[in-house]
Backbone as a printed PyTorch tensor [residue, N CA C, xyz], in Angstrom:
tensor([[[ 23.0970,   5.5550, -43.0530],
         [ 24.1980,   5.6080, -44.0280],
         [ 23.6510,   6.0880, -45.3720]],

        [[ 24.3540,   6.9880, -46.0140],
         [ 23.9270,   7.4760, -47.3140],
         [ 24.3410,   6.4920, -48.3960]],

        [[ 23.7680,   6.6670, -49.5720],
         [ 24.0920,   5.7930, -50.6800],
         [ 25.5270,   6.0170, -51.1540]],

        [[ 26.1290,   4.9690, -51.6910],
         [ 27.4560,   5.0440, -52.2920],
         [ 27.2960,   4.7860, -53.7770]],

        [[ 27.5180,   5.7850, -54.5890],
         [ 27.3250,   5.6840, -56.0270],
         [ 28.6630,   5.7770, -56.7490]],

        [[ 28.7540,   5.1050, -57.8940],
         [ 29.9420,   5.2800, -58.7320],
         [ 30.0350,   6.7230, -59.2200]],

        [[ 28.9320,   7.2410, -59.7350],
         [ 28.8950,   8.5980, -60.2600],
         [ 28.0980,   9.4510, -59.2750]],

        [[ 28.7880,  10.0900, -58.3620],
         [ 28.1340,  10.8420, -57.3020],
         [ 28.5900,  12.2940, -57.3570]],

        [[ 27.7170,  13.2220, -57.7830],
         [ 28.1230,  14.6280, -57.8840],
         [ 28.4810,  15.2450, -56.5460]],

        [[ 28.1170,  14.5940, -55.4320],
         [ 28.4770,  15.1180, -54.1200],
         [ 29.9060,  14.7670, -53.7330]],

        [[ 30.5290,  13.8540, -54.4540],
         [ 31.9050,  13.4440, -54.1550],
         [ 32.8560,  14.3560, -54.9260]],

        [[ 33.3380,  15.3940, -54.2480],
         [ 34.1250,  16.4220, -54.9280],
         [ 35.5870,  16.4560, -54.5000]],

        [[ 35.9830,  15.5900, -53.5960],
         [ 37.3750,  15.5840, -53.1400],
         [ 37.8910,  14.1560, -53.0810]],

        [[ 39.2040,  14.0240, -53.1640],
         [ 39.8180,  12.7140, -53.0060],
         [ 39.6410,  12.1960, -51.5800]],

        [[ 39.5570,  13.1060, -50.6040],
         [ 39.3480,  12.6880, -49.2230],
         [ 38.0070,  11.9780, -49.0700]],

        [[ 36.9560,  12.5260, -49.6980],
         [ 35.6530,  11.8560, -49.6480],
         [ 35.6960,  10.5390, -50.4080]],

        [[ 36.4670,  10.4990, -51.4720],
         [ 36.6380,   9.2610, -52.2360],
         [ 37.1990,   8.1500, -51.3560]],

        [[ 38.2020,   8.4640, -50.5320],
         [ 38.7780,   7.4560, -49.6470],
         [ 37.7780,   7.0210, -48.5730]],

        [[ 36.9710,   7.9600, -48.0830],
         [ 35.9310,   7.6070, -47.1140],
         [ 34.9400,   6.6310, -47.7410]],

        [[ 34.5430,   6.8870, -48.9780],
         [ 33.6120,   5.9900, -49.6560],
         [ 34.2370,   4.6230, -49.9040]],

        [[ 35.5200,   4.6020, -50.2430],
         [ 36.1980,   3.3160, -50.4210],
         [ 36.2360,   2.5290, -49.1150]],

        [[ 36.3970,   3.2380, -48.0080],
         [ 36.3670,   2.5750, -46.7040],
         [ 34.9650,   2.0240, -46.4110]],

        [[ 33.9440,   2.8230, -46.6850],
         [ 32.5700,   2.3850, -46.4390],
         [ 32.2330,   1.1330, -47.2400]],

        [[ 32.7630,   1.0410, -48.4450],
         [ 32.5240,  -0.1180, -49.3020],
         [ 33.3930,  -1.3110, -48.9380]],

        [[ 34.3380,  -1.1450, -48.0050],
         [ 35.1930,  -2.2450, -47.5830],
         [ 36.4590,  -2.4050, -48.3920]],

        [[ 36.7320,  -1.4810, -49.3140],
         [ 37.9600,  -1.5660, -50.1010],
         [ 39.1740,  -1.1340, -49.2840]],

        [[ 38.9480,  -0.3260, -48.2670],
         [ 39.9710,   0.0880, -47.3070],
         [ 39.4180,  -0.1380, -45.9060]],

        [[ 40.3100,  -0.4290, -44.9620],
         [ 39.8650,  -0.5910, -43.5760],
         [ 41.0460,  -0.4220, -42.6350]],

        [[ 40.7570,  -0.2650, -41.3510],
         [ 41.8010,  -0.0390, -40.3600],
         [ 42.6270,  -1.2820, -40.0740]],

        [[ 42.1430,  -2.4500, -40.4460],
         [ 42.9370,  -3.6580, -40.2180],
         [ 43.7910,  -4.0280, -41.4180]],

        [[ 43.8240,  -3.1650, -42.4360],
         [ 44.6710,  -3.3680, -43.6080],
         [ 45.9110,  -2.4860, -43.5110]],

        [[ 47.0500,  -2.9970, -43.9480],
         [ 48.2410,  -2.1690, -44.1140],
         [ 48.1320,  -1.4700, -45.4600]],

        [[ 48.0770,  -0.1430, -45.4430],
         [ 47.8360,   0.6550, -46.6480],
         [ 49.0690,   1.4970, -46.9490]],

        [[ 49.5440,   1.4110, -48.1760],
         [ 50.7100,   2.1540, -48.6340],
         [ 50.2740,   3.1620, -49.6920]],

        [[ 50.4990,   4.4460, -49.4290],
         [ 50.2620,   5.5060, -50.4070],
         [ 51.6090,   5.8730, -51.0000]],

        [[ 51.8240,   5.5270, -52.2660],
         [ 53.1440,   5.7090, -52.8850],
         [ 53.3110,   7.0770, -53.5360]],

        [[ 52.2470,   7.8850, -53.5860],
         [ 52.3110,   9.2390, -54.1480],
         [ 51.5710,  10.1830, -53.2060]],

        [[ 52.0240,  10.2370, -51.9770],
         [ 51.3290,  10.9610, -50.9100],
         [ 51.2820,  12.4590, -51.1530]],

        [[ 52.3710,  13.0200, -51.6590],
         [ 52.4250,  14.4490, -51.9130],
         [ 52.8330,  15.2470, -50.6880]],

        [[ 52.8370,  16.5590, -50.8360],
         [ 53.2260,  17.4540, -49.7480],
         [ 52.1000,  17.5650, -48.7220]],

        [[ 50.8580,  17.5930, -49.1950],
         [ 49.6910,  17.6890, -48.3240],
         [ 48.8880,  16.3930, -48.4110]],

        [[ 48.2540,  15.9890, -47.3100],
         [ 47.4990,  14.7220, -47.3080],
         [ 46.1200,  14.8610, -47.9220]],

        [[ 46.0550,  15.1990, -49.2110],
         [ 44.7740,  15.4850, -49.8570],
         [ 43.8130,  14.2990, -49.8270]],

        [[ 44.3550,  13.0760, -49.8310],
         [ 43.5030,  11.8920, -49.8420],
         [ 43.0130,  11.5190, -48.4420]],

        [[ 43.6570,  12.0490, -47.4140],
         [ 43.4460,  11.5050, -46.0650],
         [ 43.0290,  12.5620, -45.0570]],

        [[ 42.3690,  13.6090, -45.5090],
         [ 41.9330,  14.6660, -44.6030],
         [ 40.7160,  14.2730, -43.7700]],

        [[ 39.9600,  13.2830, -44.2370],
         [ 38.7420,  12.8980, -43.5230],
         [ 38.8810,  11.5610, -42.7980]],

        [[ 39.8100,  10.7500, -43.2310],
         [ 40.0670,   9.4740, -42.5700],
         [ 41.5130,   9.0770, -42.8350]],

        [[ 42.2050,   8.6790, -41.7740],
         [ 43.5760,   8.2070, -41.8960],
         [ 43.6330,   6.7540, -41.4320]],

        [[ 44.1690,   5.8460, -42.2500],
         [ 44.2250,   4.4360, -41.8500],
         [ 45.0780,   4.2440, -40.6050]],

        [[ 44.7620,   3.2110, -39.8380],
         [ 45.5350,   2.9070, -38.6280],
         [ 46.9030,   2.3430, -38.9770]],

        [[ 46.9640,   1.4990, -40.0010],
         [ 48.2240,   0.8880, -40.4470],
         [ 48.5860,   1.5330, -41.7790]],

        [[ 49.3450,   2.6170, -41.7160],
         [ 49.4970,   3.5070, -42.8590],
         [ 50.9610,   3.8370, -43.0820]],

        [[ 51.4310,   3.6580, -44.3210],
         [ 52.7920,   4.0070, -44.7040],
         [ 52.7020,   4.9630, -45.8920]],

        [[ 53.4390,   6.0700, -45.8330],
         [ 53.4020,   7.0590, -46.9000],
         [ 54.7590,   7.1720, -47.5740]],

        [[ 54.7110,   7.4350, -48.8760],
         [ 55.9340,   7.5530, -49.6620],
         [ 55.7170,   8.5570, -50.7830]],

        [[ 56.8050,   9.1370, -51.2610],
         [ 56.7350,  10.0700, -52.3770],
         [ 58.1430,  10.2900, -52.9160]],

        [[ 58.2330,  10.6630, -54.1730],
         [ 59.5250,  10.9820, -54.7730],
         [ 60.0110,  12.3750, -54.4020]],

        [[ 59.0940,  13.2330, -53.9770],
         [ 59.4190,  14.6130, -53.6660],
         [ 60.1370,  14.6910, -52.3200]],

        [[ 61.3760,  15.1790, -52.2770],
         [ 62.0990,  15.2590, -51.0000],
         [ 61.4690,  16.2380, -50.0170]],

        [[ 60.5750,  17.1190, -50.4960],
         [ 59.9000,  18.0620, -49.6140],
         [ 58.6240,  17.4950, -49.0060]],

        [[ 58.2280,  16.2970, -49.4200],
         [ 56.9900,  15.7010, -48.9200],
         [ 57.1670,  15.2330, -47.4750]],

        [[ 56.1130,  15.3400, -46.6940],
         [ 56.1180,  14.9150, -45.2960],
         [ 55.6680,  13.4490, -45.2340]],

        [[ 56.6040,  12.5400, -45.5230],
         [ 56.2710,  11.1280, -45.6560],
         [ 57.2100,  10.2730, -44.8080]],

        [[ 56.8520,   8.9940, -44.6830],
         [ 57.7180,   8.0650, -43.9680],
         [ 58.9820,   7.7420, -44.7710]],

        [[ 58.7840,   7.5520, -46.1050],
         [ 59.8880,   7.1440, -46.9690],
         [ 59.8420,   7.9230, -48.2770]],

        [[ 61.0170,   8.2360, -48.8250],
         [ 61.0980,   8.9170, -50.1200],
         [ 61.4490,   7.8840, -51.1820]],

        [[ 60.4910,   7.0350, -51.5020],
         [ 60.6940,   5.9620, -52.4690],
         [ 60.2100,   6.3870, -53.8450]],

        [[ 60.8410,   5.8600, -54.8680],
         [ 60.4020,   6.0120, -56.2510],
         [ 59.3110,   4.9760, -56.5030]],

        [[ 58.1170,   5.4250, -56.8830],
         [ 57.0070,   4.4890, -57.0550],
         [ 57.2110,   3.5100, -58.2070]],

        [[ 58.1950,   3.7520, -59.0680],
         [ 58.4890,   2.7980, -60.1410],
         [ 59.5070,   1.7430, -59.7270]],

        [[ 60.1540,   1.9490, -58.5440],
         [ 61.1640,   0.9890, -58.0540],
         [ 61.0920,   0.9420, -56.5330]],

        [[ 60.0530,   0.3410, -56.0190],
         [ 59.8610,   0.2820, -54.5760],
         [ 60.7730,  -0.7720, -53.9580]],

        [[ 61.5310,  -0.4420, -52.9140],
         [ 62.4500,  -1.3950, -52.2880],
         [ 61.7050,  -2.3130, -51.3060]],

        [[ 60.6970,  -2.9940, -51.8130],
         [ 59.8190,  -3.8030, -50.9780],
         [ 59.6240,  -5.1810, -51.6090]],

        [[ 59.3940,  -6.2170, -50.7980],
         [ 59.1260,  -7.5560, -51.3530],
         [ 57.6900,  -7.6570, -51.8700]],

        [[ 57.4140,  -8.7320, -52.5700],
         [ 56.0690,  -8.9800, -53.0660],
         [ 55.0900,  -9.1370, -51.9020]],

        [[ 53.8600,  -8.6760, -52.1160],
         [ 52.7850,  -8.7880, -51.1280],
         [ 53.1760,  -8.1550, -49.7870]],

        [[ 53.9110,  -7.0640, -49.8330],
         [ 54.3970,  -6.4260, -48.6090],
         [ 53.2680,  -5.7970, -47.8000]],

        [[ 52.2430,  -5.2940, -48.4800],
         [ 51.1310,  -4.6430, -47.8030],
         [ 49.8160,  -5.1850, -48.3520]],

        [[ 48.7250,  -4.7530, -47.7480],
         [ 47.4120,  -5.1820, -48.2250],
         [ 46.9490,  -4.3630, -49.4270]],

        [[ 47.1140,  -3.0400, -49.3360],
         [ 46.5780,  -2.1390, -50.3540],
         [ 47.6240,  -1.0960, -50.7310]],

        [[ 47.7320,  -0.8140, -52.0240],
         [ 48.5230,   0.3120, -52.5140],
         [ 47.5720,   1.3290, -53.1320]],

        [[ 47.7310,   2.5910, -52.7370],
         [ 46.9960,   3.7000, -53.3390],
         [ 47.9800,   4.4790, -54.2130]],

        [[ 47.6470,   4.6310, -55.4950],
         [ 48.5630,   5.2020, -56.4740],
         [ 47.8410,   6.3020, -57.2530]],

        [[ 48.2830,   7.5310, -57.0640],
         [ 47.7450,   8.6990, -57.7740],
         [ 48.8180,   9.1840, -58.7400]],

        [[ 48.8870,   8.5810, -59.9220],
         [ 50.0120,   8.8450, -60.8210],
         [ 49.9160,  10.1970, -61.5110]],

        [[ 50.9790,  10.6080, -62.2040],
         [ 50.9570,  11.8540, -62.9700],
         [ 50.1940,  11.6540, -64.2720]],

        [[ 48.8580,  11.6300, -64.1800],
         [ 48.0700,  11.2250, -65.3510],
         [ 47.7810,  12.3600, -66.3170]],

        [[ 48.1620,  13.6090, -65.9770],
         [ 47.9820,  14.7190, -66.9140],
         [ 48.9650,  14.5590, -68.0710]],

        [[ 48.4550,  14.5420, -69.3250],
         [ 49.2770,  14.1230, -70.4540],
         [ 49.7540,  15.2580, -71.3500]],

        [[ 49.6090,  16.5160, -70.9360],
         [ 50.1230,  17.5680, -71.8010],
         [ 51.6390,  17.4310, -71.9440]],

        [[ 52.1490,  17.8140, -73.1000],
         [ 53.5430,  17.5280, -73.4140],
         [ 54.5550,  18.1460, -72.4760]],

        [[ 54.3970,  19.4380, -72.1460],
         [ 55.3290,  20.0790, -71.2380],
         [ 54.6740,  20.2090, -69.8740]],

        [[ 55.2460,  19.6040, -68.8550],
         [ 54.6500,  19.6000, -67.5270],
         [ 54.8890,  20.9470, -66.8480]],

        [[ 53.8430,  21.7760, -66.7980],
         [ 53.9680,  23.1120, -66.2330],
         [ 53.4120,  23.2050, -64.8200]],

        [[ 52.5770,  22.2580, -64.4310],
         [ 51.9340,  22.3600, -63.1310],
         [ 52.9310,  22.0160, -62.0280]],

        [[ 52.9920,  22.8120, -60.9510],
         [ 53.9740,  22.5540, -59.8830],
         [ 53.8600,  21.1590, -59.2710]],

        [[ 52.6330,  20.5850, -59.2350],
         [ 52.4750,  19.2770, -58.6060],
         [ 53.2190,  18.1840, -59.3610]],

        [[ 53.5160,  18.4100, -60.6480],
         [ 54.2320,  17.3960, -61.4170],
         [ 55.6510,  17.1840, -60.9110]],

        [[ 56.1870,  18.1440, -60.2040],
         [ 57.5650,  18.0130, -59.7210],
         [ 57.7140,  16.8250, -58.7810]],

        [[ 56.6490,  16.4620, -58.0820],
         [ 56.7600,  15.3330, -57.1650],
         [ 56.9470,  14.0150, -57.9060]],

        [[ 56.6130,  14.0010, -59.2020],
         [ 56.8020,  12.7940, -59.9930],
         [ 58.1120,  12.8210, -60.7740]],

        [[ 58.8340,  13.9140, -60.7090],
         [ 60.0520,  14.0230, -61.4890],
         [ 59.8020,  14.3130, -62.9520]],

        [[ 58.6590,  14.9320, -63.2680],
         [ 58.3420,  15.1860, -64.6720],
         [ 58.1510,  16.6730, -64.9600]],

        [[ 58.5060,  17.5320, -64.0120],
         [ 58.2930,  18.9480, -64.2190],
         [ 59.3360,  19.5780, -65.1230]],

        [[ 58.8780,  20.4990, -65.9850],
         [ 59.8000,  21.3290, -66.7370],
         [ 60.1120,  20.8540, -68.1370]],

        [[ 60.6050,  19.6290, -68.3030],
         [ 61.0280,  19.2170, -69.6300],
         [ 59.8640,  18.5940, -70.3900]],

        [[ 60.1440,  18.2080, -71.6340],
         [ 59.0970,  17.6860, -72.5050],
         [ 58.8540,  16.2060, -72.2330]],

        [[ 57.5770,  15.8620, -72.0270],
         [ 57.1880,  14.4760, -71.7560],
         [ 56.1310,  14.0440, -72.7630]],

        [[ 56.5190,  13.3140, -73.8190],
         [ 55.5150,  12.7990, -74.7500],
         [ 54.5410,  11.8740, -74.0290]],

        [[ 53.3850,  11.6670, -74.6470],
         [ 52.3550,  10.8270, -74.0350],
         [ 52.8980,   9.4280, -73.7400]],

        [[ 53.6450,   8.8580, -74.6690],
         [ 54.1560,   7.4970, -74.4720],
         [ 55.0760,   7.4330, -73.2610]],

        [[ 55.8770,   8.4790, -73.0680],
         [ 56.7970,   8.4960, -71.9240],
         [ 56.0300,   8.6290, -70.6100]],

        [[ 55.0180,   9.4980, -70.5990],
         [ 54.2070,   9.6660, -69.3910],
         [ 53.4280,   8.3930, -69.0820]],

        [[ 52.8540,   7.7460, -70.1100],
         [ 52.1100,   6.5060, -69.8920],
         [ 53.0330,   5.3950, -69.3990]],

        [[ 54.2710,   5.3720, -69.8890],
         [ 55.2280,   4.3640, -69.4270],
         [ 55.5020,   4.5450, -67.9390]],

        [[ 55.5670,   5.8070, -67.4810],
         [ 55.7690,   6.0730, -66.0600],
         [ 54.5830,   5.5610, -65.2470]],

        [[ 53.3800,   5.8010, -65.7380],
         [ 52.1740,   5.3200, -65.0570],
         [ 52.1580,   3.8010, -65.0140]],

        [[ 52.4800,   3.1640, -66.1470],
         [ 52.4650,   1.6940, -66.2010],
         [ 53.5010,   1.0960, -65.2400]],

        [[ 54.6900,   1.7090, -65.1800],
         [ 55.7170,   1.2070, -64.2560],
         [ 55.2230,   1.2830, -62.8140]],

        [[ 54.5260,   2.3730, -62.4770],
         [ 53.9770,   2.5020, -61.1360],
         [ 52.8950,   1.4690, -60.8620]],

        [[ 52.0660,   1.1810, -61.8530],
         [ 51.0300,   0.1630, -61.6950],
         [ 51.6470,  -1.2210, -61.4670]],

        [[ 52.7030,  -1.5200, -62.2000],
         [ 53.3620,  -2.8260, -62.0380],
         [ 53.9150,  -2.9770, -60.6250]],

        [[ 54.5380,  -1.9160, -60.1090],
         [ 55.0840,  -1.9800, -58.7620],
         [ 53.9650,  -2.0860, -57.7230]],

        [[ 52.8900,  -1.3510, -57.9280],
         [ 51.7610,  -1.4310, -56.9970],
         [ 51.1920,  -2.8440, -56.9640]],

        [[ 51.0420,  -3.4580, -58.1320],
         [ 50.5200,  -4.8230, -58.1940],
         [ 51.4820,  -5.8240, -57.5660]],

        [[ 52.7660,  -5.5270, -57.6250],
         [ 53.7520,  -6.4520, -57.0740],
         [ 53.7570,  -6.4400, -55.5490]],

        [[ 53.6600,  -5.2580, -54.9410],
         [ 53.8130,  -5.1710, -53.4840],
         [ 52.4910,  -5.2640, -52.7330]],

        [[ 51.3560,  -5.1360, -53.4360],
         [ 50.0500,  -5.2330, -52.7810],
         [ 49.5710,  -6.6790, -52.7890]],

        [[ 48.9190,  -7.0800, -51.7060],
         [ 48.4090,  -8.4350, -51.6280],
         [ 46.9280,  -8.5570, -51.8950]],

        [[ 46.1590,  -7.5150, -51.5760],
         [ 44.7000,  -7.6260, -51.6620],
         [ 44.0550,  -6.6650, -52.6520]],

        [[ 44.6190,  -5.4540, -52.7800],
         [ 43.8930,  -4.4530, -53.5500],
         [ 44.8400,  -3.3590, -54.0040]],

        [[ 44.5580,  -2.7950, -55.1900],
         [ 45.2890,  -1.6400, -55.7110],
         [ 44.2640,  -0.6040, -56.1540]],

        [[ 44.4470,   0.6390, -55.6970],
         [ 43.5970,   1.7490, -56.1130],
         [ 44.4330,   2.6930, -56.9690]],

        [[ 43.9780,   2.9600, -58.1970],
         [ 44.7180,   3.8000, -59.1380],
         [ 43.8050,   4.9040, -59.6440]],

        [[ 44.2750,   6.1540, -59.5650],
         [ 43.5570,   7.2660, -60.1870],
         [ 44.0030,   7.3670, -61.6450]],

        [[ 43.0520,   7.6580, -62.5340],
         [ 43.3440,   7.8070, -63.9600],
         [ 42.3070,   8.7510, -64.5590]],

        [[ 42.5630,   9.1810, -65.7900],
         [ 41.6220,  10.1070, -66.4040],
         [ 41.7300,  10.0510, -67.9200]],

        [[ 40.6020,   9.8210, -68.5860],
         [ 40.5550,   9.9210, -70.0400],
         [ 40.6260,  11.4000, -70.4220]],

        [[ 41.3790,  11.7030, -71.4800],
         [ 41.6020,  13.1170, -71.7990],
         [ 41.9860,  13.2950, -73.2560]],

        [[ 41.9220,  14.5380, -73.7020],
         [ 42.3100,  14.8970, -75.0580],
         [ 43.7450,  15.3780, -75.0450]],

        [[ 44.5480,  14.8280, -75.9580],
         [ 45.9370,  15.2570, -76.0920],
         [ 46.2560,  15.3870, -77.5670]],

        [[ 46.6440,  16.5850, -77.9790],
         [ 46.9830,  16.8660, -79.3830],
         [ 45.8440,  16.4540, -80.3110]],

        [[ 44.6130,  16.7120, -79.8880],
         [ 43.4570,  16.4370, -80.7200],
         [ 42.9660,  15.0090, -80.6940]],

        [[ 43.6160,  14.1320, -79.9530],
         [ 43.2130,  12.7350, -79.8810],
         [ 42.8120,  12.3720, -78.4580]],

        [[ 41.8420,  11.4690, -78.3510],
         [ 41.4090,  11.0090, -77.0380],
         [ 42.3370,   9.8990, -76.5610]],

        [[ 42.8180,  10.0220, -75.3460],
         [ 43.6180,   8.9830, -74.7050],
         [ 42.7250,   8.3060, -73.6680]],

        [[ 42.3890,   7.0400, -73.9230],
         [ 41.5050,   6.2950, -73.0140],
         [ 42.3700,   5.6770, -71.9100]],

        [[ 42.8080,   6.5480, -71.0130],
         [ 43.7640,   6.1350, -69.9950],
         [ 43.1880,   5.0750, -69.0480]],

        [[ 41.9180,   5.2110, -68.6770],
         [ 41.3280,   4.2340, -67.7630],
         [ 41.3090,   2.8450, -68.3870]],

        [[ 41.0260,   2.7670, -69.6840],
         [ 41.0320,   1.4680, -70.3630],
         [ 42.4440,   0.9000, -70.4590]],

        [[ 43.4190,   1.7730, -70.7290],
         [ 44.8060,   1.3120, -70.8440],
         [ 45.3110,   0.7650, -69.5140]],

        [[ 44.9940,   1.4580, -68.4230],
         [ 45.4150,   0.9850, -67.1010],
         [ 44.7030,  -0.3190, -66.7550]],

        [[ 43.4150,  -0.4050, -67.0630],
         [ 42.6500,  -1.6230, -66.7710],
         [ 43.2070,  -2.8160, -67.5430]],

        [[ 43.5670,  -2.6000, -68.8040],
         [ 44.1200,  -3.6940, -69.6070],
         [ 45.4680,  -4.1480, -69.0650]],

        [[ 46.3210,  -3.1970, -68.6770],
         [ 47.6210,  -3.5600, -68.1090],
         [ 47.4440,  -4.3700, -66.8310]],

        [[ 46.5830,  -3.9010, -65.9330],
         [ 46.3740,  -4.6100, -64.6750],
         [ 45.7980,  -6.0000, -64.9170]],

        [[ 44.9320,  -6.1430, -65.9000],
         [ 44.3910,  -7.4650, -66.2230],
         [ 45.4970,  -8.4000, -66.6890]],

        [[ 46.4380,  -7.8710, -67.4740],
         [ 47.5720,  -8.6810, -67.9180],
         [ 48.4420,  -9.1130, -66.7330]],

        [[ 48.4170,  -8.3190, -65.6650],
         [ 49.1860,  -8.6440, -64.4640],
         [ 48.4190,  -9.5590, -63.5180]],

        [[ 47.1970,  -9.9110, -63.8770],
         [ 46.3880, -10.7990, -63.0500],
         [ 45.4800, -10.0750, -62.0800]],

        [[ 45.2300,  -8.7890, -62.3200],
         [ 44.3700,  -7.9960, -61.4510],
         [ 43.1520,  -7.5310, -62.2530]],

        [[ 41.9640,  -7.7070, -61.6820],
         [ 40.7280,  -7.3430, -62.3580],
         [ 40.1120,  -6.1110, -61.7060]],

        [[ 39.4580,  -5.3000, -62.5410],
         [ 38.8020,  -4.0960, -62.0030],
         [ 37.5320,  -4.4930, -61.2540]],

        [[ 37.5320,  -4.2250, -59.9630],
         [ 36.3960,  -4.5340, -59.1070],
         [ 35.3660,  -3.4160, -59.1080]],

        [[ 35.8320,  -2.1870, -59.1790],
         [ 34.9300,  -1.0460, -59.0790],
         [ 35.5850,   0.1750, -59.6960]],

        [[ 34.7900,   1.2050, -59.8910],
         [ 35.2820,   2.4820, -60.4260],
         [ 34.4550,   3.5910, -59.7930]],

        [[ 35.1000,   4.3830, -58.9770],
         [ 34.4360,   5.4990, -58.2980],
         [ 35.0200,   6.8010, -58.8290]],

        [[ 34.1630,   7.8150, -58.9500],
         [ 34.6070,   9.0800, -59.5200],
         [ 34.3960,  10.2190, -58.5430]],

        [[ 35.4260,  11.0770, -58.4320],
         [ 35.2310,  12.3350, -57.7170],
         [ 35.0900,  13.4290, -58.7590]],

        [[ 34.1830,  14.3530, -58.5040],
         [ 33.8270,  15.3800, -59.4650],
         [ 34.4460,  16.7080, -59.0710]],

        [[ 34.8400,  17.4780, -60.0710],
         [ 35.3640,  18.8030, -59.7670],
         [ 36.1510,  19.3650, -60.9360]],

        [[ 36.2090,  20.6730, -61.0090],
         [ 36.9430,  21.3510, -62.0680],
         [ 38.4130,  21.4600, -61.7080]],

        [[ 39.2860,  21.1560, -62.6550],
         [ 40.7250,  21.2980, -62.4610],
         [ 41.1930,  22.5410, -63.2180]],

        [[ 41.6470,  23.5700, -62.5280],
         [ 42.0380,  24.8060, -63.2170],
         [ 43.2570,  24.6050, -64.1050]],

        [[ 43.3350,  25.4240, -65.1460],
         [ 44.4660,  25.3830, -66.0550],
         [ 45.7070,  25.9830, -65.3920]],

        [[ 46.8990,  25.4730, -65.7520],
         [ 48.1220,  26.1110, -65.2610],
         [ 48.2130,  27.5470, -65.7620]],

        [[ 48.9280,  28.4190, -65.0750],
         [ 49.0710,  29.8170, -65.5080],
         [ 49.6120,  29.9190, -66.9300]],

        [[ 49.0180,  30.8100, -67.7180],
         [ 49.5010,  31.0450, -69.0660],
         [ 48.9560,  30.1060, -70.1130]],

        [[ 48.0160,  29.2050, -69.7420],
         [ 47.4270,  28.2920, -70.7070],
         [ 45.9240,  28.4980, -70.7580]],

        [[ 45.3230,  28.0290, -71.8420],
         [ 43.8760,  28.1310, -71.9930],
         [ 43.3220,  26.7870, -72.4210]],

        [[ 42.0380,  26.5610, -72.1180],
         [ 41.4120,  25.2920, -72.4530],
         [ 40.8320,  25.3460, -73.8540]],

        [[ 41.2110,  24.4090, -74.7090],
         [ 40.7630,  24.3980, -76.0940],
         [ 39.7220,  23.3100, -76.3660]],

        [[ 39.5820,  22.3480, -75.4490],
         [ 38.6540,  21.2430, -75.6400],
         [ 37.7470,  21.1260, -74.4220]],

        [[ 36.6660,  20.3970, -74.5840],
         [ 35.7860,  20.1240, -73.4510],
         [ 36.5850,  19.3890, -72.3780]],

        [[ 36.4000,  19.8020, -71.1370],
         [ 37.1660,  19.2220, -70.0340],
         [ 36.2980,  18.2480, -69.2510]],

        [[ 36.8010,  17.0330, -69.0600],
         [ 36.1040,  16.0670, -68.2290],
         [ 36.0900,  16.5490, -66.7880]],

        [[ 34.9760,  16.3120, -66.1100],
         [ 34.8530,  16.7500, -64.7290],
         [ 34.9790,  15.5970, -63.7570]],

        [[ 35.3510,  14.4300, -64.2470],
         [ 35.4850,  13.2780, -63.3570],
         [ 36.8940,  12.7130, -63.4380]],

        [[ 37.3740,  12.2260, -62.3080],
         [ 38.6840,  11.5910, -62.2220],
         [ 38.4870,  10.2450, -61.5360]],

        [[ 38.3840,   9.1570, -62.2900],
         [ 38.0130,   7.8640, -61.7010],
         [ 39.1120,   7.2780, -60.8160]],

        [[ 38.6770,   6.6190, -59.7570],
         [ 39.5450,   5.7750, -58.9560],
         [ 39.2000,   4.3320, -59.2980]],

        [[ 40.1470,   3.6290, -59.9000],
         [ 39.9380,   2.2450, -60.3130],
         [ 40.3740,   1.3220, -59.1790]],

        [[ 39.4970,   0.4200, -58.7880],
         [ 39.7670,  -0.5150, -57.6970],
         [ 40.0270,  -1.8880, -58.2950]],

        [[ 41.2310,  -2.4160, -58.0530],
         [ 41.6260,  -3.7070, -58.6290],
         [ 41.8400,  -4.7400, -57.5270]],

        [[ 41.4940,  -5.9940, -57.8480],
         [ 41.7570,  -7.1240, -56.9610],
         [ 42.4100,  -8.2440, -57.7700]],

        [[ 43.3040,  -9.0230, -57.1600],
         [ 44.0210, -10.0570, -57.9100],
         [ 43.1680, -11.2900, -58.1680]],

        [[ 43.3330, -11.8520, -59.3620],
         [ 42.7260, -13.1350, -59.7060],
         [ 41.2260, -13.1520, -59.4640]],

        [[ 40.5690, -12.0160, -59.6470],
         [ 39.1230, -11.9390, -59.4810],
         [ 38.4820, -11.7170, -60.8360]],

        [[ 37.7340, -12.6800, -61.3500],
         [ 37.1210, -12.5100, -62.6690],
         [ 36.0920, -11.4060, -62.6620]],

        [[ 35.8030, -10.8280, -63.8290],
         [ 34.8080,  -9.7580, -63.8860],
         [ 33.4610, -10.2450, -63.3850]],

        [[ 32.7460,  -9.3610, -62.6790],
         [ 31.4220,  -9.6910, -62.1780],
         [ 30.4330,  -8.6510, -62.6770]],

        [[ 29.1770,  -8.8720, -62.3970],
         [ 28.1880,  -7.8650, -62.7490],
         [ 28.4260,  -6.6160, -61.9210]],

        [[ 27.9190,  -5.4960, -62.4040],
         [ 28.1650,  -4.2340, -61.7330],
         [ 27.6350,  -4.2560, -60.3060]],

        [[ 28.3870,  -3.6300, -59.4070],
         [ 27.9490,  -3.5190, -58.0300],
         [ 26.6050,  -2.8090, -57.9560]],

        [[ 25.7090,  -3.3790, -57.1460],
         [ 24.4050,  -2.7720, -56.9600],
         [ 24.5460,  -1.4420, -56.2390]],

        [[ 24.0780,  -0.3780, -56.8350],
         [ 24.1370,   0.9290, -56.2140],
         [ 22.8430,   1.1320, -55.4140]],

        [[ 22.8060,   0.5620, -54.2290],
         [ 21.6150,   0.4980, -53.4170],
         [ 21.4120,   1.7860, -52.6280]],

        [[ 20.1730,   2.2140, -52.5190],
         [ 19.8390,   3.3350, -51.6520],
         [ 19.7000,   2.8040, -50.2320]],

        [[ 20.5150,   3.3150, -49.2930],
         [ 20.4960,   2.8310, -47.9180],
         [ 19.8790,   3.8610, -46.9820]]])
């Protein structure tokens, strides 16, 4: 078995990220796993698909089990073991990227506060319906000349909900600019996956052991 590192330059896809989460025991085949932002293509699940797996998305064109709104899931508390949530974390004011349409944010103007409110609503629902673990993608970024510490904001919200950050894994890779735009600031090359567990106090950092 190869080493599992938080900061691993070999981890360049979300699919490998899910494999690493499985290797670490954060995901497994005996868990009921709900992906609430599955998308049109299974980008997270090309290398491993859970045995007990439910997919959902707001996009009516997505190939999913259910077309649920991740901010208002028609599910009871603790309905599943794990929720995987890949929110619309890109914070530019006008959503030009086609993938934003699956979140219902394409085309019109979305201030940072409005976009963050959408992310927070999704986190609250994920924490409500998950019983064991919540995985959230987030990204610190520059918006209108200011740094938005999105990972810290999500971590603080989840802590207020009784969920503590257990781990943080990053997949590396360049995200191209939408057509007609140019990059004006240094671009982060990491997109962290935050792993949360309920009622678990902070612990020392996981040992990144060479195996």
